[in-house]
C-alpha positions as CSV (number, residue, x, y, z in Angstrom):
1,X,188.6,83.6,115.5
2,X,189.0,86.2,112.8
3,X,186.4,88.9,112.2
4,X,185.9,90.6,108.9
5,X,184.0,93.7,110.3
6,X,185.6,95.8,113.0
7,X,183.8,98.6,114.8
8,X,186.1,101.0,116.7
9,X,185.2,103.5,119.3
10,X,186.9,106.9,119.0
11,X,187.7,108.5,122.3
12,X,190.1,106.3,124.4
13,X,190.5,103.8,121.5
14,X,191.6,105.6,118.4
15,X,192.5,109.0,119.9
16,X,193.6,110.2,123.4
17,X,191.0,113.0,123.8
18,X,191.0,113.6,127.5
19,X,192.5,117.1,127.5
20,X,189.8,118.5,125.2
21,X,186.9,116.7,126.8
22,X,187.9,117.4,130.4
23,X,188.5,121.1,129.7
24,X,185.0,121.4,128.1
25,X,183.4,119.5,130.9
26,X,184.9,121.8,133.5
27,X,183.7,124.8,131.4
28,X,180.1,123.4,131.2
29,X,180.0,122.6,134.9
30,X,181.3,126.0,135.9
31,X,178.8,127.8,133.6
32,X,176.0,125.7,135.2
33,X,177.1,126.6,138.7
34,X,178.4,123.2,139.7
35,X,181.6,122.5,141.6
36,X,184.5,121.2,139.5
37,X,185.5,117.7,140.8
38,X,188.9,116.1,140.5
39,X,190.2,114.8,137.2
40,X,189.6,111.2,138.2
41,X,185.9,112.0,138.6
42,X,185.9,114.0,135.4
43,X,187.3,110.9,133.4
44,X,184.0,109.2,134.1
45,X,182.4,111.6,131.5
46,X,184.4,110.0,128.7
47,X,182.5,107.2,127.2
48,X,178.7,107.6,127.9
49,X,176.5,110.0,125.9
50,X,177.3,113.5,127.1
51,X,173.9,114.4,128.6
52,X,173.8,111.0,130.5
53,X,177.2,111.9,132.0
54,X,175.8,115.1,133.3
55,X,172.7,113.3,134.7
56,X,174.5,110.3,136.2
57,X,177.7,111.9,137.4
58,X,176.7,115.5,138.2
59,X,173.2,114.6,139.2
60,X,171.4,116.9,136.8
61,X,167.9,116.5,135.7
62,X,167.4,115.8,132.0
63,X,166.6,119.3,130.8
64,X,169.5,120.7,132.9
65,X,171.8,118.1,131.5
66,X,170.8,118.9,127.9
67,X,171.6,122.6,128.6
68,X,175.0,121.6,130.0
69,X,175.7,119.5,127.0
70,X,174.9,122.4,124.7
71,X,177.3,124.6,126.7
72,X,179.9,121.9,126.4
73,X,179.5,121.7,122.6
74,X,179.8,125.5,122.2
75,X,183.3,125.2,123.5
76,X,184.2,121.8,122.2
77,X,183.3,122.6,118.6
78,X,185.7,125.6,118.6
79,X,188.7,124.6,120.7
80,X,188.2,121.2,122.4
81,X,187.8,119.2,119.2
82,X,191.5,119.1,118.4
83,X,192.9,119.0,121.9
84,X,193.3,115.4,121.0
85,X,195.9,113.1,119.4
86,X,195.9,109.6,117.9
87,X,197.4,106.9,120.2
88,X,201.0,106.0,119.2
89,X,200.9,103.1,116.8
90,X,197.1,103.2,116.0
91,X,197.6,104.4,112.4
92,X,199.9,101.5,111.7
93,X,197.3,99.1,113.2
94,X,194.6,100.5,111.0
95,X,196.8,100.3,108.0
96,X,197.7,96.6,108.6
97,X,194.0,95.7,109.2
98,X,193.1,97.3,105.9
99,X,195.9,95.5,104.1
100,X,194.4,92.2,105.4
101,X,191.0,93.1,103.9
102,X,189.2,94.1,107.1
103,X,186.2,96.3,106.9
104,X,186.5,99.1,109.5
105,X,183.8,101.3,110.8
106,X,183.9,104.0,113.5
107,X,181.1,103.6,116.0
108,X,181.1,106.5,118.5
109,X,178.6,108.3,120.7
110,X,180.3,111.5,119.9
111,X,178.3,113.6,117.4
112,X,179.0,112.3,113.9
113,X,180.0,115.7,112.6
114,X,182.8,115.9,115.2
115,X,184.0,112.4,114.5
116,X,184.3,113.1,110.8
117,X,186.3,116.3,111.5
118,X,188.6,114.6,113.9
119,X,189.5,111.6,111.6
120,X,190.0,114.0,108.7
121,X,192.2,116.3,110.8
122,X,194.5,113.4,111.7
123,X,194.3,111.9,108.2
124,X,192.8,108.7,109.5
125,X,189.5,108.7,107.7
126,X,191.1,106.9,104.7
127,X,191.2,103.7,106.8
128,X,187.5,103.7,107.6
129,X,184.7,102.3,105.4
130,X,182.2,104.4,107.3
131,X,181.7,106.7,110.3
132,X,178.7,106.4,112.6
133,X,178.2,108.9,115.4
134,X,175.4,110.4,117.5
135,X,173.3,113.5,116.9
136,X,174.4,117.0,117.9
137,X,171.3,117.3,120.0
138,X,172.2,114.3,122.1
139,X,169.5,112.0,120.7
140,X,170.1,108.4,119.5
141,X,173.6,108.4,121.1
142,X,173.3,105.2,123.2
143,X,176.0,102.7,122.1
144,X,173.6,99.9,121.1
145,X,171.8,102.3,118.8
146,X,175.2,103.5,117.3
147,X,176.3,99.9,116.8
148,X,173.0,98.8,115.1
149,X,173.2,101.9,112.8
150,X,176.8,100.9,111.9
151,X,175.7,97.4,111.0
152,X,172.9,98.7,108.8
153,X,175.2,101.1,107.1
154,X,177.5,98.3,106.3
155,X,174.6,96.5,104.7
156,X,174.8,93.6,107.1
157,X,172.1,91.5,108.8
158,X,171.7,89.4,111.9
159,X,173.3,86.5,110.0
160,X,176.6,88.5,109.8
161,X,176.8,89.3,113.5
162,X,179.2,86.5,114.3
163,X,181.7,88.2,111.9
164,X,181.6,91.6,113.7
165,X,183.6,92.8,116.7
166,X,183.3,96.0,118.7
167,X,186.6,97.4,120.0
168,X,186.3,100.1,122.7
169,X,187.6,101.3,126.0
170,X,184.5,101.7,128.2
171,X,181.8,99.5,129.6
172,X,179.3,101.3,127.3
173,X,181.1,99.7,124.3
174,X,180.9,96.3,125.9
175,X,177.3,96.5,127.0
176,X,176.2,98.0,123.6
177,X,177.9,95.1,121.8
178,X,176.2,92.5,124.0
179,X,172.8,94.2,123.4
180,X,173.4,93.9,119.7
181,X,174.6,90.3,119.8
182,X,178.2,90.9,118.6
183,X,181.6,90.1,120.1
184,X,183.4,92.8,122.1
185,X,187.0,93.6,122.9
186,X,187.8,96.1,125.7
187,X,191.1,98.1,125.6
188,X,192.8,99.2,128.8
189,X,195.1,101.9,127.3
190,X,192.0,104.2,127.2
191,X,189.8,105.5,130.1
192,X,188.4,102.4,131.7
193,X,189.0,101.8,135.4
194,X,190.7,98.5,136.4
195,X,188.2,95.7,136.2
196,X,185.5,97.7,134.4
197,X,185.7,95.8,131.1
198,X,185.7,92.4,132.7
199,X,182.8,93.3,134.9
200,X,180.9,94.4,131.8
201,X,181.5,91.1,130.2
202,X,184.1,91.9,127.5
203,X,184.9,88.8,125.4
204,X,188.5,89.9,125.0
205,X,190.9,92.2,126.8
206,X,193.5,94.3,125.0
207,X,196.2,96.1,127.1
208,X,198.2,97.9,124.4
209,X,197.7,99.3,120.9
210,X,199.9,96.6,119.4
211,X,197.8,93.8,120.9
212,X,194.9,94.9,118.6
213,X,196.4,93.2,115.6
214,X,197.4,90.2,117.7
215,X,193.7,89.6,118.4
216,X,192.2,90.7,115.1
217,X,194.5,89.0,112.6
């Protein structure tokens, strides 16, 4: 199977962003008076919409979680944004996909403004036909919403969904893809725990960056 339209997640799929995210999560938790857990626990914040991470992992109420997310963003927008680097080989993958005529879209729950700045900083935006992210205030950040928005921005309809694949590293990417009726591929070089992607129903599993082109071409 070959797909013409490829949606990529950002954190844990295109870039290794754990340093910046973890540092800012620690800052937000500390400012909110919460204990700082171990890094393994903190990795769980990478993937879901930010305020949901504070709700589901730290146990905050919605309003408290929204305040924590705002504190996080106050640091992330200044220093955390670029504590980040593209995965080795990912630029070559994007280049090859474009050379083969693929239409590539970024679909991330990260605020769209940040996603644009990150791709431009690493000179990767030239490979993308569009960038879809969430809102700064944390609204409309669920992955199914992001995916549907990406599909609309590409000018596609339900008839095109068999030609679209979502590539991401967390269960949220897989669950979102299923909710939208498109194929999903989960990558294990990112932040997923062992077995997470299969349990979420990923249609394909990718273990290394180089395997992306093996599947998509």
